[in-house]
C-alpha positions in Angstrom: -20.4 -16.0 -4.7 -22.8 -16.4 -1.7 -22.0 -14.1 1.2 -19.5 -12.3 -0.9 -20.6 -8.9 0.4 -20.5 -9.9 4.0 -17.1 -11.4 3.7 -15.7 -8.4 1.8 -17.3 -5.9 4.1 -16.2 -7.8 7.2 -12.6 -7.7 5.9 -12.6 -4.2 4.5 -14.7 -2.7 7.3 -12.5 -4.1 10.0 -9.5 -3.4 7.9 -10.6 0.2 7.2 -11.3 0.8 10.9 -8.0 -0.8 11.9 -6.1 1.1 9.3 -7.7 4.4 10.2 -6.6 3.8 13.7 -3.1 2.8 12.5 -2.9 5.8 10.2 -4.1 8.3 12.8 -1.4 6.9 15.1 1.3 6.6 12.5 0.5 9.9 10.7 0.7 11.9 14.0 3.9 10.0 14.9 5.4 10.6 11.4 4.8 14.3 11.8 6.6 14.1 15.2 9.5 12.2 13.6 9.8 14.6 10.8 9.8 17.6 13.1 12.1 15.9 15.7 14.8 14.5 13.4 15.0 17.5 11.1 15.3 17.4 7.3 18.9 15.9 7.3 18.4 13.1 9.7 14.9 12.4 8.4 16.4 12.2 4.9 18.9 9.5 6.1 16.2 7.6 7.8 14.0 7.7 4.7 16.9 6.5 2.6 17.7 3.6 5.0 14.0 2.5 4.8 13.8 2.8 1.1 17.0 0.9 0.5 15.8 -1.9 2.8 12.5 -2.2 1.1 14.2 -2.5 -2.2 15.8 -5.7 -1.1 12.9 -7.0 1.0 11.3 -8.6 -2.1 14.1 -11.3 -2.1 12.7 -12.6 1.2 9.3 -13.2 -0.4 9.7 -13.4 -4.3 5.9 -13.2 -4.5 5.3 -16.3 -2.3 2.8 -14.5 -0.1 0.5 -13.5 -2.9 0.9 -16.9 -4.5 0.0 -18.6 -1.1 -3.1 -16.5 -0.7 -4.4 -17.6 -4.0 -3.5 -21.3 -3.4 -5.0 -21.4 0.1 -8.2 -19.8 -1.3 -8.4 -22.4 -4.0 -7.6 -25.4 -1.8 -10.0 -24.6 1.0 -12.9 -26.4 -0.8 -10.9 -29.5 -1.8 -11.4 -32.9 0.1 -7.8 -32.9 1.4 -7.8 -29.2 2.2 -6.3 -29.3 5.7 -3.4 -31.6 4.8 -2.7 -29.7 1.6 -2.7 -26.3 3.3 -0.6 -27.5 6.2 2.1 -28.8 3.8 2.0 -25.5 1.8 2.3 -23.5 5.0 5.3 -25.5 6.2 7.1 -25.2 2.9 6.3 -21.6 2.7 7.9 -20.9 6.1 11.1 -22.8 5.4 11.6 -21.3 2.0 10.9 -17.8 3.1 13.4 -18.0 6.1 16.1 -19.1 3.7 15.3 -16.3 1.3 15.3 -13.8 4.2 18.9 -14.8 5.1 20.0 -14.3 1.5 18.2 -10.9 1.3 19.9 -9.7 4.6 23.4 -10.6 3.3 22.8 -8.9 -0.1 21.3 -5.8 1.6 24.3 -5.2 3.8 26.7 -5.9 1.0 25.0 -3.5 -1.4 24.9 -0.7 1.2 28.7 -1.0 1.6 29.2 -1.0 -2.2 27.1 2.2 -2.5 29.5 3.9 -0.2 27.1 5.2 2.4 28.5 6.3 5.7 29.0 3.7 8.5 26.1 5.1 10.5 23.7 4.4 7.6 25.2 0.9 6.9 24.8 0.1 10.6 21.1 1.1 10.5 20.5 -1.0 7.4 22.1 -4.0 9.1 19.9 -3.5 12.2 16.8 -3.3 10.0 17.8 -6.5 8.1 16.9 -8.5 11.3 13.3 -7.7 10.6 13.4 -9.7 7.3 13.4 -13.0 9.4 10.5 -12.0 11.6 8.6 -10.6 8.6 9.0 -13.9 6.7 7.2 -15.8 9.5 4.6 -13.1 9.8 4.1 -12.9 6.0 3.6 -16.6 5.7 1.0 -16.7 8.5 -0.8 -13.7 7.2 -1.0 -15.3 3.8 -2.8 -18.3 5.3 -5.2 -16.0 7.1 -5.9 -14.0 3.9 -6.5 -17.3 2.0 -9.2 -18.1 4.7 -10.6 -14.6 4.2 -9.7 -13.6 7.7 -8.0 -10.3 7.0 -9.7 -8.8 10.0 -7.2 -10.7 12.2 -4.0 -9.2 10.9 -5.8 -5.8 10.6 -6.3 -5.9 14.4 -2.8 -7.2 14.9 -1.4 -4.2 12.9 -3.1 -1.8 15.2 -1.5 -3.4 18.2 1.9 -3.5 16.5 1.6 0.1 15.4 0.6 1.2 18.8 3.7 -0.6 20.2 5.9 1.1 17.6 4.5 4.5 18.4 5.0 4.1 22.2 8.5 2.6 21.9 9.4 5.1 19.1 8.2 8.1 21.2 10.4 6.8 24.1 13.3 6.5 21.7 12.9 10.1 20.4 12.6 11.4 23.9 15.8 9.6 24.8 17.5 11.2 21.8 18.5 7.9 20.2 17.9 9.2 16.6 16.6 6.9 14.0 18.4 3.9 15.5 15.9 3.9 18.3 13.1 4.1 15.7 14.5 1.1 13.9 14.7 -1.0 17.1 11.1 0.0 18.0 10.0 -1.1 14.5 11.8 -4.5 15.0 9.9 -5.1 18.2 6.5 -4.2 16.6 7.2 -6.6 13.7 7.9 -9.4 16.2 4.6 -8.7 18.0 2.8 -8.8 14.7 4.5 -12.1 13.8 3.4 -13.7 17.1 -0.3 -12.6 16.7 -0.5 -13.8 13.1 1.2 -17.1 14.0 -1.2 -17.8 16.8 -4.2 -16.8 14.8 -3.3 -19.3 12.0 -3.0 -22.1 14.6 -6.4 -21.2 16.0 -7.8 -21.9 12.5 -6.3 -25.3 12.8 -3.5 -24.6 10.3 -0.2 -25.9 11.4 3.0 -26.1 9.3 3.8 -29.7 8.3 7.5 -30.3 8.5 7.7 -33.7 6.8 6.0 -33.2 3.4 8.4 -31.2 1.3 6.9 -29.7 -1.9 8.8 -28.8 -5.0 10.3 -25.5 -4.1 11.4 -24.9 -7.6 7.8 -25.2 -8.8 6.6 -22.9 -6.0 9.2 -20.2 -6.9 8.4 -20.6 -10.6 4.7 -20.0 -9.9 5.3 -17.1 -7.5 8.0 -15.4 -9.5 5.6 -13.2 -11.5 4.1 -11.9 -8.2 7.6 -11.3 -6.9 8.5 -9.4 -10.0 5.4 -7.2 -9.6 6.2 -6.6 -5.9 9.9 -5.9 -6.5 9.4 -3.6 -9.5 6.5 -1.7 -7.8 8.6 -1.2 -4.6 11.6 -0.1 -6.7 9.6 2.4 -8.6 8.3 3.9 -5.4 11.7 3.9 -3.6 14.3 4.4 -6.4 13.8 8.2 -6.4 14.5 8.4 -2.6 17.7 6.4 -3.0 18.8 8.5 -6.0 18.0 11.7 -4.2 20.0 10.6 -1.2 23.0 9.7 -3.3 23.0 12.7 -5.7 21.2 15.6 -4.0 21.9 15.1 -0.3 19.9 14.2 2.9 18.1 17.5 3.3 16.4 17.4 -0.2 15.6 13.7 0.4 13.9 14.7 3.7 11.8 17.3 2.0 10.7 14.9 -0.7 9.8 12.1 1.7 7.9 14.5 3.9 5.6 15.1 0.9 5.6 11.4 -0.2 4.6 10.2 3.3 1.4 12.3 3.0 0.6 10.5 -0.3 1.1 7.0 1.1 -1.0 8.0 4.1 -4.0 8.5 1.8 -3.8 5.3 -0.2 -4.7 3.1 2.8 -8.4 2.8 1.8 -7.6 1.5 -1.6 -5.1 -1.0 -0.2 -7.6 -2.3 2.4 -10.5 -2.7 0.0 -8.4 -4.3 -2.7 -6.7 -6.6 -0.3 -10.1 -7.7 1.1 -11.5 -8.2 -2.4 -8.6 -10.3 -3.7 -9.2 -13.7 -1.9 -13.0 -13.4 -2.2 -12.9 -12.5 -5.9 -10.5 -15.4 -6.5 -13.1 -17.8 -5.3 -15.8 -15.8 -7.2 -13.8 -16.2 -10.4 -13.8 -20.0 -9.9 -17.6 -20.2 -9.3 -19.2 -17.5 -11.3 -16.8 -15.2 -13.2 -19.6 -13.5 -15.1 -20.3 -11.2 -12.1 -16.8 -9.9 -11.7 -17.3 -7.0 -14.1 -20.1 -5.5 -12.1 -18.0 -5.9 -8.9 -15.0 -4.2 -10.5 -17.2 -1.3 -11.7 -18.7 -0.7 -8.3 -15.3 -0.9 -6.5 -13.7 1.4 -9.0 -16.5 4.0 -8.6 -16.1 4.2 -4.8 -12.3 4.4 -5.1 -12.5 7.3 -7.5 -15.0 9.1 -5.3 -12.5 9.1 -2.5 -9.3 9.7 -4.5 -10.3 12.6 -6.7 -11.0 15.2 -4.0 -7.8 14.2 -2.2 -5.8 15.0 -5.4 -7.6 18.3 -6.1 -7.7 19.6 -2.6 -4.1 18.4 -1.8 -2.7 20.1 -4.9 -4.5 23.4 -4.1 -3.6 23.4 -0.4 -0.1 21.8 -0.7 1.9 24.7 0.8 -0.5 25.2 3.7 -0.6 21.5 4.4 3.2 21.2 4.6 3.6 24.3 6.8 0.7 23.3 9.1 2.1 19.8 9.6 5.8 20.1 9.4 6.7 23.8 10.0 8.2 26.5 7.8 11.5 24.6 7.5 9.9 22.1 5.3 8.4 24.7 2.9 10.2 23.2 -0.2 8.1 20.0 0.2 5.0 22.0 -0.7 6.0 22.2 -4.4 6.7 18.5 -4.5 3.4 17.7 -2.8 1.5 19.8 -5.3 2.7 17.5 -8.1 3.0 14.1 -6.4 -0.5 14.2 -4.9 -1.9 13.5 -8.4 -0.5 10.0 -8.1 -3.2 9.2 -5.5 -6.2 8.5 -7.9 -3.8 6.6 -10.2 -2.6 4.4 -7.4 -6.2 3.7 -6.3 -7.0 2.6 -9.8 -3.8 0.7 -10.6 -4.1 -1.5 -7.5 -7.7 -2.6 -8.3 -6.9 -3.2 -12.0 -3.7 -5.0 -11.1 -5.7 -7.5 -8.9 -8.2 -7.9 -11.7 -5.4 -9.0 -14.0 -4.1 -11.4 -11.4 -7.5 -12.9 -10.7 -7.8 -13.5 -14.4 -4.7 -15.6 -14.3 -2.6 -13.1 -16.3 0.1 -12.5 -13.7 2.8 -12.6 -16.4 1.1 -9.8 -18.2 0.8 -7.9 -15.0 4.5 -8.5 -14.3 5.4 -7.2 -17.8 3.3 -4.1 -17.3 5.0 -3.3 -14.0 8.5 -4.0 -15.4 7.9 -1.6 -18.3 6.6 1.2 -16.0 9.5 0.7 -13.5 12.1 0.7 -16.3 10.6 4.1 -17.4 10.7 5.3 -13.8 14.3 4.4 -13.4 15.3 5.9 -16.7 13.4 9.2 -16.1 14.8 9.5 -12.6 18.3 9.1 -13.8 17.8 11.9 -16.2 15.7 14.4 -14.2 16.8 13.9 -10.5 20.4 15.2 -11.0 19.1 18.4 -12.6 15.6 19.0 -11.1 15.9 17.2 -7.8 12.7 16.5 -5.9 10.4 18.2 -8.5 11.7 15.9 -11.2 11.2 12.9 -9.0 7.6 14.0 -8.3 6.7 14.3 -12.0 8.3 11.0 -12.7 6.3 9.2 -10.0 3.0 10.5 -11.5 4.1 9.6 -15.0 5.1 6.1 -14.0 1.8 5.4 -12.4 -0.1 6.8 -15.4 1.8 4.4 -17.7 1.0 1.4 -15.4 -2.7 2.3 -15.4 -2.7 2.6 -19.2 -1.3 -0.8 -19.6 -3.8 -2.4 -17.2 -6.6 -0.6 -19.0 -5.4 -2.1 -22.3 -5.2 -5.6 -20.9 -8.7 -5.3 -19.4 -10.2 -3.4 -22.3 -12.9 -6.0 -23.1 -14.2 -5.7 -19.5 -13.8 -2.0 -19.0 -15.6 -1.0 -22.2 -18.8 -2.2 -20.6 -18.5 0.2 -17.7 -20.7 3.3 -17.4 -17.9 5.8 -17.4 -20.2 8.8 -16.9 -21.1 7.6 -13.5 -17.7 6.2 -12.7 -15.5 9.1 -13.6 -17.2 12.1 -15.1 -19.6 12.9 -12.3 -17.1 12.4 -9.4 -14.7 14.6 -11.4 -17.3 17.4 -11.7 -18.0 17.2 -8.0 -14.2 17.4 -7.3 -13.9 20.3 -9.7 -16.7 22.2 -7.9 -15.0 21.5 -4.6 -11.7 22.7 -6.0 -13.1 26.0 -7.2 -14.6 26.7 -3.8 -11.3 25.8 -2.0 -9.3 28.0 -4.4 -11.6 31.0 -3.6 -11.7 30.7 0.2 -8.3 29.2 1.0 -6.6 32.6 1.2 -9.4 34.2 3.3 -9.7 31.3 5.9 -6.8 31.2 8.3 -7.5 27.7 9.7 -6.6 24.9 7.3 -8.9 22.3 9.0 -11.9 24.6 8.5 -11.1 24.9 4.8 -10.8 21.2 4.5 -14.1 20.6 6.3 -16.0 23.1 4.2 -14.6 21.6 1.0 -15.5 18.1 2.1 -19.0 19.2 2.9 -19.4 20.9 -0.5 -18.1 17.8 -2.2 -20.6 15.5 -0.4 -23.4 17.8 -1.5 -22.2 17.8 -5.1 -22.1 14.0 -5.1 -25.7 13.9 -4.0 -26.9 16.5 -6.5 -25.1 14.8 -9.4 -26.5 11.4 -8.5 -23.2 9.8 -7.8 -24.5 8.6 -4.4 -28.1 7.6 -4.5 -30.6 4.8 -3.9 -28.3 2.0 -5.1 -25.7 2.8 -2.4 -28.4 3.1 0.3 -30.0 -0.2 -0.7 -26.5 -1.8 -0.7 -25.8 -0.6 2.8 -29.3 -1.8 4.0 -28.7 -5.2 2.4 -25.5 -5.6 4.2 -27.1 -4.8 7.6 -30.1 -7.2 6.9 -29.8 -10.7 8.4 -29.5 -13.5 5.9 -27.5 -13.7 2.7 -26.3 -10.8 0.7 -24.4 -10.5 -2.6 -22.4 -7.7 -4.1 
């Protein structure tokens, strides 16, 4: 596809910059929340968020991912504007109805679980955000279909900044996690307004008269919905189970470690989200080039993910104590295990999009269903006995099973990759860095200094092993050169 690199780099570069800004804000604020609430209240807060996210899929059912693909496909058709406007209008109406259904089911399920009234009230308060998220999600799907992911990326920075400011005021006022939930609702509303207005500036306005076949839309989007629901459930079921069976304090310790893991996967999410609409169009015009693009993207993702896993595992106790304080020391053992899910999540997201782009969403849904079923079964067995450590092992195992299924589905494409350059050399560089960190971590008192020295050694190892070389430099120069560029 012509201009593919520029489109992807615009989306991913703006997205990465925006998400770095978001993560710096949210990471610092999360540390403040963890410290300010304490393990017990933070455990309740994490359980409330996890329970809400488990039902949020009902308000979407995969319609957003489906809409991104449909908008990207319809843009080049003669009746593109009318078709996309009709799709947008139907998407909004359908998602708002689903959000009302999800809110009712969420509150009812919280009551059936038997949680205390304070947590049920927080869940009910958070359910309001399902309505605003429906409008925001539909508008963002249109923007993504037009390959304008830079707009919602900037909007998320503004929304996160609002959440941090309002949330800090709530913490200072001693409102507990209720104040944080209210601050989050306001930030979601701000994000909705920005995305809605940006879609209108593109000339996309929801058509209210032309009603599409909602049954057909749901049937087409359901595989995406199953993927989203089962992935979300596999990531949150352990938190819910810990809250019910092991108590709020252990839930707080586990989620203190888990929040660090999710803070690191932002790069993979930004790049893969930017690639998805562009590669959907690429598949329609020249699918023969997709393999080379997947190979390059996978290499860069592994270069970033492997040192995070190695360094995070070796320095887990120091990281937890440095960020959260000595009272969260039990989270270090969980972090040492669960950090290994990072490279697996980097890979699974890219390969999952590759399966979707190939039109095999039902196979992707089946793979996620299998891994999630194993996740639930394992958690039910190990969490009652082993607590947060059992949950951490299960998380890594689940992601490994998901990646294995994607690899099998894409085996004809993946067998042509140069795995020495993709995996072996970055792994050797990460191992060298890990050996150095293991030697010096006990003698260097400052954790940031240890991290900086390890990162410098890793960069040198990448250069010496030829992982980063003339191809990457030429690629960067090409992107900066006026004219057309291709990936």
